[in-house]
C-alpha positions in Angstrom: -32.9 44.7 52.2 -29.0 44.7 51.5 -28.1 42.4 48.2 -25.8 39.7 48.9 -23.0 39.2 46.2 -21.5 36.0 46.5 -18.2 35.3 44.3 -18.2 31.9 42.8 -14.7 30.4 42.5 -13.2 29.6 39.2 -11.8 26.9 39.3 -11.0 26.3 35.6 -6.9 26.3 35.0 -6.1 28.4 32.4 -5.1 26.8 29.1 -1.2 27.6 28.2 -0.3 28.5 25.2 1.2 25.5 23.8 -1.9 23.9 24.9 -3.5 26.2 22.3 -1.7 25.8 19.9 -2.3 21.7 20.2 -5.8 22.4 20.4 -6.2 24.0 17.1 -4.0 21.6 15.4 -6.5 18.8 16.7 -9.7 21.1 15.3 -7.8 21.7 11.9 -7.6 17.9 11.2 -11.2 17.3 13.3 -13.5 20.3 13.2 -16.1 20.0 15.5 -18.5 22.9 13.8 -18.5 21.5 10.6 -17.4 18.7 8.2 -14.6 20.1 6.2 -15.0 19.2 2.2 -11.7 17.1 2.4 -9.3 14.5 4.1 -6.8 17.3 5.9 -5.0 14.5 7.3 -4.4 12.4 3.8 -3.1 15.7 2.4 -1.4 17.0 5.0 0.2 13.0 5.1 1.3 13.4 1.3 2.8 16.8 1.9 5.1 15.6 4.4 6.1 12.9 2.1 6.4 15.3 -1.0 8.7 17.9 1.4 10.5 14.9 3.1 11.4 13.5 -0.2 12.9 16.2 -1.6 15.0 17.5 1.1 16.5 13.9 1.1 16.6 13.6 -2.4 18.8 16.4 -2.5 21.2 15.5 0.2 21.4 12.2 -1.9 21.9 13.2 -4.9 24.4 16.3 -4.6 28.1 14.2 -5.5 25.9 12.0 -8.7 25.0 15.3 -9.8 27.8 17.0 -9.6 29.8 14.0 -10.7 27.3 13.7 -14.3 26.4 16.9 -14.8 29.0 19.7 -13.0 26.1 20.9 -11.5 25.6 19.6 -7.9 21.5 20.4 -7.5 21.1 19.1 -11.0 18.6 16.2 -9.7 17.4 18.6 -7.0 16.1 20.9 -9.7 14.7 18.1 -11.8 12.7 16.7 -8.4 11.7 20.1 -7.4 10.1 20.3 -10.9 8.4 17.0 -10.8 6.7 17.9 -7.4 5.5 21.4 -8.7 4.1 19.4 -12.2 2.6 16.5 -9.5 1.0 19.2 -7.2 -1.1 20.4 -10.5 -1.9 17.0 -11.3 -3.1 16.5 -8.2 -5.2 19.6 -7.9 -6.3 19.0 -11.7 -7.4 15.6 -10.5 -9.8 17.1 -7.6 -11.5 18.8 -10.1 -13.0 15.8 -12.2 -15.7 13.3 -10.7 -14.6 9.8 -9.9 -17.8 8.5 -12.2 -15.7 9.9 -14.8 -13.0 7.2 -14.5 -15.3 4.6 -13.7 -17.3 5.6 -17.3 -13.9 4.8 -18.9 -12.2 2.7 -17.0 -12.6 0.2 -19.9 -10.6 1.9 -21.9 -8.1 3.5 -19.3 -7.1 -0.4 -19.1 -6.8 -0.5 -22.7 -5.0 2.4 -23.2 -2.4 0.5 -20.6 -1.7 -2.3 -22.4 -1.3 -0.7 -25.4 1.3 1.6 -23.9 3.0 -1.5 -22.1 3.1 -3.1 -25.7 4.6 -0.1 -27.1 7.5 -0.4 -25.0 8.4 -3.6 -26.7 8.2 -1.4 -30.0 9.6 1.4 -29.1 11.2 1.7 -25.8 13.9 3.4 -24.8 16.7 0.7 -22.9 18.3 1.7 -19.8 20.3 -0.8 -17.8 19.7 -3.7 -19.8 15.2 -3.2 -19.2 13.0 -1.5 -21.7 10.6 0.3 -19.8 10.3 3.5 -20.8 8.9 5.4 -24.2 10.9 8.4 -25.1 9.3 11.6 -26.5 11.4 14.2 -27.5 12.7 15.6 -24.0 10.1 13.4 -22.2 10.5 9.9 -21.4 7.9 8.2 -19.0 7.5 4.7 -17.9 4.2 2.7 -19.2 4.2 0.5 -16.0 3.6 3.4 -13.4 0.8 4.5 -15.9 -0.8 0.4 -16.4 -0.5 0.3 -12.6 -3.1 2.9 -12.0 -5.2 2.0 -14.8 -5.5 -0.9 -13.5 -6.8 -0.3 -10.4 -9.4 2.1 -11.8 -10.4 -0.9 -14.3 -10.5 -3.3 -11.1 -12.5 -1.0 -8.9 -14.8 -0.5 -11.7 -15.3 -4.1 -12.3 -15.7 -5.3 -8.7 -18.3 -2.4 -7.9 -20.4 -3.8 -11.1 -19.4 -7.3 -10.6 -19.5 -7.9 -6.7 -22.1 -10.6 -6.6 -20.8 -12.1 -9.6 -17.4 -12.5 -7.9 -18.5 -13.8 -4.6 -20.8 -16.5 -6.1 -19.1 -17.3 -9.5 -15.7 -18.5 -10.8 -15.8 -16.7 -13.8 -16.5 -13.1 -12.0 -13.2 -13.9 -10.2 -11.3 -15.5 -13.2 -12.1 -12.6 -15.9 -9.7 -9.8 -14.1 -7.0 -12.6 -13.5 -7.1 -12.8 -17.2 -6.6 -9.5 -17.8 -3.8 -9.5 -14.5 -1.9 -12.6 -16.6 -1.6 -10.1 -20.1 -0.3 -7.2 -18.1 2.2 -9.7 -16.6 3.6 -11.1 -20.1 3.5 -7.7 -21.1 5.6 -6.5 -18.1 7.9 -9.5 -18.0 9.1 -8.9 -21.7 10.7 -5.5 -20.3 11.3 -7.3 -17.9 9.6 -5.6 -14.7 9.2 -8.3 -12.0 9.2 -6.1 -9.6 5.9 -4.5 -11.2 4.5 -7.7 -11.9 4.8 -8.6 -7.9 3.2 -5.0 -7.1 0.3 -5.4 -9.5 -0.5 -9.0 -8.5 -0.7 -8.5 -4.9 -2.9 -5.5 -5.3 -5.2 -7.7 -7.8 -5.6 -10.5 -5.7 -6.3 -8.3 -2.6 -8.8 -6.4 -4.1 -10.7 -9.7 -5.1 -10.3 -10.6 -1.9 -11.8 -7.9 -0.3 -14.8 -7.8 -2.8 -15.9 -10.8 -0.7 -14.1 -13.9 -3.0 -14.5 -17.4 -1.7 -11.2 -18.7 0.6 -10.4 -21.1 -1.8 -10.6 -19.3 -4.5 -8.2 -17.2 -3.0 -5.5 -19.2 -1.5 -5.6 -21.6 -5.2 -4.5 -17.9 -6.6 -1.8 -17.4 -4.2 -0.6 -20.4 -4.3 -0.7 -20.3 -8.2 1.0 -17.0 -8.2 3.7 -18.6 -5.5 4.7 -21.2 -7.7 4.9 -19.0 -11.0 6.9 -16.3 -9.5 9.0 -19.4 -8.5 9.9 -20.5 -11.9 10.1 -17.2 -13.1 13.1 -17.0 -10.8 14.3 -20.7 -12.2 14.4 -20.1 -15.9 15.9 -16.5 -16.2 19.7 -16.5 -14.9 19.9 -13.0 -13.4 16.8 -13.9 -11.1 18.0 -16.7 -9.8 21.5 -14.6 -9.4 19.6 -11.5 -7.5 18.0 -14.4 -5.1 21.4 -16.3 -4.3 23.1 -12.7 -4.1 20.1 -11.7 -1.9 21.0 -14.4 0.9 24.7 -14.3 0.6 25.7 -10.7 -0.6 29.0 -10.8 1.1 30.4 -13.8 -1.3 30.8 -11.2 -4.0 30.8 -8.0 -2.0 32.3 -6.0 -4.9 30.4 -8.1 -7.9 26.9 -8.5 -7.8 26.5 -8.2 -4.1 27.9 -4.7 -4.0 25.1 -2.6 -4.1 23.3 -4.6 -1.5 26.3 -4.2 0.8 27.0 -0.6 0.4 23.4 -0.4 1.2 23.7 -2.6 4.5 26.5 -0.9 5.1 24.3 2.5 5.1 22.2 1.2 7.6 24.7 0.2 9.9 26.3 2.9 10.4 22.9 4.9 10.8 22.4 3.4 14.0 19.9 5.1 16.1 19.9 9.0 15.4 22.0 9.1 12.7 25.1 10.5 11.1 22.9 13.8 10.5 21.4 15.5 7.4 23.8 15.8 4.2 26.7 13.2 6.6 26.4 10.0 4.9 29.3 8.3 3.1 27.5 6.0 0.8 26.4 8.5 -1.3 29.5 9.5 -2.2 29.8 7.4 -5.1 30.0 4.2 -3.2 25.9 3.1 -3.4 24.3 3.2 -6.8 21.1 4.5 -7.5 21.2 6.5 -3.9 18.8 9.3 -4.7 16.3 6.6 -6.3 15.6 3.0 -5.4 17.4 2.9 -2.5 16.7 6.5 -1.0 16.0 4.9 2.5 19.4 3.7 2.7 20.7 7.1 2.6 17.6 8.3 5.6 19.0 5.4 7.8 22.5 6.7 7.5 21.8 10.5 7.9 18.7 9.9 10.2 18.9 6.4 11.8 16.3 4.4 13.0 14.8 7.0 13.7 14.3 8.7 10.6 13.4 4.9 8.7 10.9 4.6 12.0 9.1 8.4 11.4 9.2 7.2 7.2 7.6 4.1 7.7 5.0 5.3 10.0 4.2 8.2 7.6 3.4 6.1 4.8 1.2 3.3 7.3 -0.7 6.8 8.0 -1.4 7.5 4.7 -2.0 4.0 4.1 -4.4 3.5 6.8 -6.4 7.0 5.3 -6.8 4.8 2.4 -8.0 2.2 3.5 -10.6 4.5 6.2 -11.8 6.0 2.9 -12.4 3.0 0.9 -14.6 1.4 4.0 -16.6 4.9 5.0 -17.2 4.7 1.1 -18.9 1.3 0.9 -20.5 1.7 4.2 -22.3 4.5 2.0 -23.2 2.6 -0.9 -20.1 4.1 -2.7 -18.6 0.5 -4.1 -16.7 2.3 -7.2 -15.1 4.8 -4.6 -14.6 2.1 -2.1 -12.8 -0.3 -4.0 -10.4 2.5 -5.7 -9.4 3.4 -2.3 -8.6 0.2 -1.0 -6.8 -0.7 -4.2 -4.4 2.8 -4.2 -4.0 1.7 -0.5 -2.7 -1.6 -1.2 -0.9 -0.3 -3.9 1.4 2.0 -2.0 1.2 -0.4 0.9 2.9 -3.1 -0.7 5.2 -1.0 -2.7 6.7 0.7 -0.1 7.3 -2.6 1.7 9.4 -3.8 -1.5 11.1 -0.8 -1.7 12.6 -0.9 2.4 12.4 -4.6 2.5 15.1 -4.0 -0.3 17.1 -1.6 0.7 17.3 -3.4 4.3 18.1 -6.6 3.1 14.9 -8.3 3.7 13.7 -8.7 0.1 16.1 -9.3 -3.3 16.5 -6.2 -5.1 13.7 -5.2 -7.3 13.8 -1.7 -8.7 10.7 -0.2 -7.4 10.5 3.4 -5.6 9.2 4.9 -2.6 5.6 6.7 -3.6 6.3 10.4 -3.4 9.8 10.1 -1.6 11.9 8.5 -4.1 13.7 10.3 -7.1 11.5 10.0 -10.7 8.8 12.0 -12.2 7.1 9.1 -13.6 6.5 7.9 -10.1 6.0 11.2 -8.8 3.3 12.3 -10.7 1.6 8.9 -11.1 1.3 8.6 -6.8 0.1 12.3 -6.9 -2.5 11.3 -9.1 -3.3 8.6 -7.1 -3.9 10.8 -4.1 -6.0 13.3 -5.9 -8.6 10.2 -6.8 -8.4 9.7 -2.6 -9.5 13.1 -1.9 -11.9 13.5 -4.6 -13.5 9.8 -3.4 -13.5 11.3 0.0 -14.9 14.6 -0.7 -18.1 13.0 -2.9 -18.5 11.2 0.3 -18.8 14.0 2.1 -21.0 15.9 -0.2 -23.5 12.9 -0.3 -23.2 13.2 3.8 -24.2 16.3 3.7 -27.0 16.0 1.6 -28.6 13.0 4.1 -27.6 14.0 7.5 -27.8 17.5 9.5 -24.2 20.0 9.5 -22.0 18.8 12.1 -23.0 15.3 11.6 -20.5 12.8 12.0 -18.5 11.4 9.0 
């Protein structure tokens, strides 16, 4: 008897090299065989913003550095050093259990408030604002540290007093009293922008913790009225608001910076003038590498570059909120609320920074997280990302203990 061998027709289409690389990239972010120890997408987004920030700070700061120091790469070198320090801080944060931050949250908040008070006594004044503490060659901004410490305390408070916040008015009022103290100290510097970010972050965290709607709206209306009052009583804030509404009335005075920023946005058009080809950074736009870095991005990379930066920041915020939601689902309340707080903080600060540069909001001295020049902001932002990675790592480890290998996140 003869054996008949039937050949089966292979209908599979061989994968191309491009398809293979794309699949490898997807598997790196979301491996099917085992669960990674950290959120790879969050880490990649943070590294992308740090790298992009270094490139844009280098491009935006060349003329200013040449004029002030004679070395066109002065600020670029300093920014590179800040990035190295930030990465070291991020890695160190990954080694610290999140419960340690939770246990020390009260002391950290007290330290933040003391630093804000010290600024008023021994602070170093720059451009009319007393916001920095100078210790030898090191200068740090207390408000940046206070923002992080306040978020850490709020997460601890909400994890311990969640029921009280939802059911009793006093549980809702206590953190607002601390916010009022911090806001007063910040306004005495003055630092109106940080007050806005800190207030919005605190109220949003209370809302996510389940505060009643009438309480939320009462605080929201109170904050709005307080902001309006603060603008009215300070002549320079009223001047900023009027300049924001009609900058063209004083294009060489109060409206100069905003007009130059708007010119940069207009010249960038859809695809930009090309990396390094900005005209506004040539001594026309003040603070081009710090608060107004997005104006240089818009001029050199155009609408596409601005859209890419906004999308990257939003994706990072989205990952933070996803981490917070998953932690709360696994009863890790402190980590969940802290992840929510950091995500909200980043989103509001980025919104204000981009809004100011594009003329959508009145001028405020706030950096773009992980992008703008500035060692204090960069290091604190990296520390916050390290906290997010640590929180997510602990959640994944807890999931491994209760779920089989290869289970869903």
